[in-house]
mmCIF file of the C-alpha atoms, coordinates in Angstrom:
data_MODEL
# 
_entry.id   MODEL 
# 
loop_
_atom_site.group_PDB 
_atom_site.id 
_atom_site.type_symbol 
_atom_site.label_atom_id 
_atom_site.label_alt_id 
_atom_site.label_comp_id 
_atom_site.label_asym_id 
_atom_site.label_entity_id 
_atom_site.label_seq_id 
_atom_site.pdbx_PDB_ins_code 
_atom_site.Cartn_x 
_atom_site.Cartn_y 
_atom_site.Cartn_z 
_atom_site.occupancy 
_atom_site.B_iso_or_equiv 
_atom_site.pdbx_formal_charge 
_atom_site.auth_seq_id 
_atom_site.auth_comp_id 
_atom_site.auth_asym_id 
_atom_site.auth_atom_id 
_atom_site.pdbx_PDB_model_num 
ATOM 1  C CA . UNK A 1 1  ? -5.711  5.985   -1.756  1.00 0.00 ? 1  UNK A CA 1 
ATOM 2  C CA . UNK A 1 2  ? -2.906  7.976   -3.165  1.00 0.00 ? 2  UNK A CA 1 
ATOM 3  C CA . UNK A 1 3  ? 1.076   7.150   -1.236  1.00 0.00 ? 3  UNK A CA 1 
ATOM 4  C CA . UNK A 1 4  ? 0.401   10.861  -0.184  1.00 0.00 ? 4  UNK A CA 1 
ATOM 5  C CA . UNK A 1 5  ? -2.901  10.643  1.843   1.00 0.00 ? 5  UNK A CA 1 
ATOM 6  C CA . UNK A 1 6  ? -0.968  7.212   3.017   1.00 0.00 ? 6  UNK A CA 1 
ATOM 7  C CA . UNK A 1 7  ? 1.893   9.388   4.401   1.00 0.00 ? 7  UNK A CA 1 
ATOM 8  C CA . UNK A 1 8  ? 0.536   12.014  6.277   1.00 0.00 ? 8  UNK A CA 1 
ATOM 9  C CA . UNK A 1 9  ? -2.348  8.815   7.688   1.00 0.00 ? 9  UNK A CA 1 
ATOM 10 C CA . UNK A 1 10 ? 1.219   6.822   8.451   1.00 0.00 ? 10 UNK A CA 1 
ATOM 11 C CA . UNK A 1 11 ? 2.297   9.895   10.646  1.00 0.00 ? 11 UNK A CA 1 
ATOM 12 C CA . UNK A 1 12 ? -1.036  10.588  12.341  1.00 0.00 ? 12 UNK A CA 1 
ATOM 13 C CA . UNK A 1 13 ? -0.421  6.652   13.532  1.00 0.00 ? 13 UNK A CA 1 
ATOM 14 C CA . UNK A 1 14 ? -3.868  5.878   11.420  1.00 0.00 ? 14 UNK A CA 1 
ATOM 15 C CA . UNK A 1 15 ? -2.106  3.063   9.733   1.00 0.00 ? 15 UNK A CA 1 
ATOM 16 C CA . UNK A 1 16 ? -1.278  -0.869  10.446  1.00 0.00 ? 16 UNK A CA 1 
ATOM 17 C CA . UNK A 1 17 ? 1.430   -2.888  8.840   1.00 0.00 ? 17 UNK A CA 1 
ATOM 18 C CA . UNK A 1 18 ? 0.607   -2.625  5.438   1.00 0.00 ? 18 UNK A CA 1 
ATOM 19 C CA . UNK A 1 19 ? -0.034  -6.056  3.349   1.00 0.00 ? 19 UNK A CA 1 
ATOM 20 C CA . UNK A 1 20 ? 1.164   -6.520  -0.003  1.00 0.00 ? 20 UNK A CA 1 
ATOM 21 C CA . UNK A 1 21 ? -0.354  -9.428  -1.970  1.00 0.00 ? 21 UNK A CA 1 
ATOM 22 C CA . UNK A 1 22 ? 0.332   -11.365 -6.095  1.00 0.00 ? 22 UNK A CA 1 
ATOM 23 C CA . UNK A 1 23 ? -2.193  -9.605  -7.301  1.00 0.00 ? 23 UNK A CA 1 
ATOM 24 C CA . UNK A 1 24 ? -5.857  -11.623 -9.304  1.00 0.00 ? 24 UNK A CA 1 
ATOM 25 C CA . UNK A 1 25 ? -4.310  -11.752 -12.869 1.00 0.00 ? 25 UNK A CA 1 
ATOM 26 C CA . UNK A 1 26 ? -1.092  -13.299 -11.261 1.00 0.00 ? 26 UNK A CA 1 
ATOM 27 C CA . UNK A 1 27 ? 1.371   -10.695 -13.152 1.00 0.00 ? 27 UNK A CA 1 
ATOM 28 C CA . UNK A 1 28 ? 1.980   -7.830  -9.939  1.00 0.00 ? 28 UNK A CA 1 
ATOM 29 C CA . UNK A 1 29 ? 1.826   -7.175  -6.977  1.00 0.00 ? 29 UNK A CA 1 
ATOM 30 C CA . UNK A 1 30 ? -1.296  -5.044  -4.176  1.00 0.00 ? 30 UNK A CA 1 
ATOM 31 C CA . UNK A 1 31 ? -0.889  -3.268  -1.142  1.00 0.00 ? 31 UNK A CA 1 
ATOM 32 C CA . UNK A 1 32 ? -3.425  -3.836  0.993   1.00 0.00 ? 32 UNK A CA 1 
ATOM 33 C CA . UNK A 1 33 ? -3.779  0.010   3.769   1.00 0.00 ? 33 UNK A CA 1 
ATOM 34 C CA . UNK A 1 34 ? -5.452  -1.325  7.285   1.00 0.00 ? 34 UNK A CA 1 
ATOM 35 C CA . UNK A 1 35 ? -6.139  1.052   9.900   1.00 0.00 ? 35 UNK A CA 1 
ATOM 36 C CA . UNK A 1 36 ? -9.103  3.727   11.789  1.00 0.00 ? 36 UNK A CA 1 
ATOM 37 C CA . UNK A 1 37 ? -9.751  5.098   8.716   1.00 0.00 ? 37 UNK A CA 1 
ATOM 38 C CA . UNK A 1 38 ? -12.414 5.556   6.034   1.00 0.00 ? 38 UNK A CA 1 
ATOM 39 C CA . UNK A 1 39 ? -11.062 5.303   3.255   1.00 0.00 ? 39 UNK A CA 1 
ATOM 40 C CA . UNK A 1 40 ? -10.704 2.572   0.418   1.00 0.00 ? 40 UNK A CA 1 
ATOM 41 C CA . UNK A 1 41 ? -7.365  0.552   2.008   1.00 0.00 ? 41 UNK A CA 1 
ATOM 42 C CA . UNK A 1 42 ? -5.966  -0.055  -1.333  1.00 0.00 ? 42 UNK A CA 1 
ATOM 43 C CA . UNK A 1 43 ? -3.172  1.981   -2.933  1.00 0.00 ? 43 UNK A CA 1 
ATOM 44 C CA . UNK A 1 44 ? -3.877  3.628   -5.594  1.00 0.00 ? 44 UNK A CA 1 
ATOM 45 C CA . UNK A 1 45 ? -2.964  5.719   -8.729  1.00 0.00 ? 45 UNK A CA 1 
ATOM 46 C CA . UNK A 1 46 ? -3.489  9.444   -8.385  1.00 0.00 ? 46 UNK A CA 1 
ATOM 47 C CA . UNK A 1 47 ? -6.068  8.739   -10.128 1.00 0.00 ? 47 UNK A CA 1 
ATOM 48 C CA . UNK A 1 48 ? -7.433  6.208   -8.283  1.00 0.00 ? 48 UNK A CA 1 
ATOM 49 C CA . UNK A 1 49 ? -7.634  3.119   -9.531  1.00 0.00 ? 49 UNK A CA 1 
ATOM 50 C CA . UNK A 1 50 ? -5.506  0.497   -8.038  1.00 0.00 ? 50 UNK A CA 1 
ATOM 51 C CA . UNK A 1 51 ? -1.985  0.763   -8.123  1.00 0.00 ? 51 UNK A CA 1 
ATOM 52 C CA . UNK A 1 52 ? -0.543  -2.842  -9.451  1.00 0.00 ? 52 UNK A CA 1 
ATOM 53 C CA . UNK A 1 53 ? 2.896   -2.914  -8.792  1.00 0.00 ? 53 UNK A CA 1 
ATOM 54 C CA . UNK A 1 54 ? 5.046   -5.188  -11.927 1.00 0.00 ? 54 UNK A CA 1 
ATOM 55 C CA . UNK A 1 55 ? 7.860   -5.805  -9.012  1.00 0.00 ? 55 UNK A CA 1 
ATOM 56 C CA . UNK A 1 56 ? 7.730   -6.501  -5.455  1.00 0.00 ? 56 UNK A CA 1 
ATOM 57 C CA . UNK A 1 57 ? 10.675  -4.408  -4.585  1.00 0.00 ? 57 UNK A CA 1 
ATOM 58 C CA . UNK A 1 58 ? 9.352   -1.538  -5.795  1.00 0.00 ? 58 UNK A CA 1 
ATOM 59 C CA . UNK A 1 59 ? 5.694   -1.997  -3.969  1.00 0.00 ? 59 UNK A CA 1 
ATOM 60 C CA . UNK A 1 60 ? 8.280   -3.058  -0.894  1.00 0.00 ? 60 UNK A CA 1 
ATOM 61 C CA . UNK A 1 61 ? 10.294  1.018   -1.804  1.00 0.00 ? 61 UNK A CA 1 
ATOM 62 C CA . UNK A 1 62 ? 7.199   3.101   -1.990  1.00 0.00 ? 62 UNK A CA 1 
ATOM 63 C CA . UNK A 1 63 ? 5.591   1.722   2.374   1.00 0.00 ? 63 UNK A CA 1 
ATOM 64 C CA . UNK A 1 64 ? 9.116   2.526   3.227   1.00 0.00 ? 64 UNK A CA 1 
ATOM 65 C CA . UNK A 1 65 ? 9.069   5.497   1.730   1.00 0.00 ? 65 UNK A CA 1 
ATOM 66 C CA . UNK A 1 66 ? 5.934   6.263   2.914   1.00 0.00 ? 66 UNK A CA 1 
ATOM 67 C CA . UNK A 1 67 ? 7.496   5.176   6.266   1.00 0.00 ? 67 UNK A CA 1 
ATOM 68 C CA . UNK A 1 68 ? 6.379   1.833   7.003   1.00 0.00 ? 68 UNK A CA 1 
ATOM 69 C CA . UNK A 1 69 ? 9.704   -0.577  8.696   1.00 0.00 ? 69 UNK A CA 1 
ATOM 70 C CA . UNK A 1 70 ? 7.382   -3.508  8.906   1.00 0.00 ? 70 UNK A CA 1 
ATOM 71 C CA . UNK A 1 71 ? 5.828   -4.719  5.848   1.00 0.00 ? 71 UNK A CA 1 
ATOM 72 C CA . UNK A 1 72 ? 3.966   -8.074  5.736   1.00 0.00 ? 72 UNK A CA 1 
ATOM 73 C CA . UNK A 1 73 ? 3.912   -10.332 2.093   1.00 0.00 ? 73 UNK A CA 1 
ATOM 74 C CA . UNK A 1 74 ? 0.834   -12.725 0.617   1.00 0.00 ? 74 UNK A CA 1 
ATOM 75 C CA . UNK A 1 75 ? 1.030   -14.607 -1.715  1.00 0.00 ? 75 UNK A CA 1 
# 
């Protein structure tokens, strides 16, 4: 799902606390948005590809913009 879809689902109370994880390649961070929805739980780009953030603070900023106040970070 992209950021706009995530914002709508967050406002509807469908999403749980997001999880930021180190990307499999070791370069960057990915975001998983679990909850009561049938969309891809990974945060994606506008073109539907998995969004990989180069910096952890950039991923956190996007999630705060969506509306989350609690975020889990896993290595």
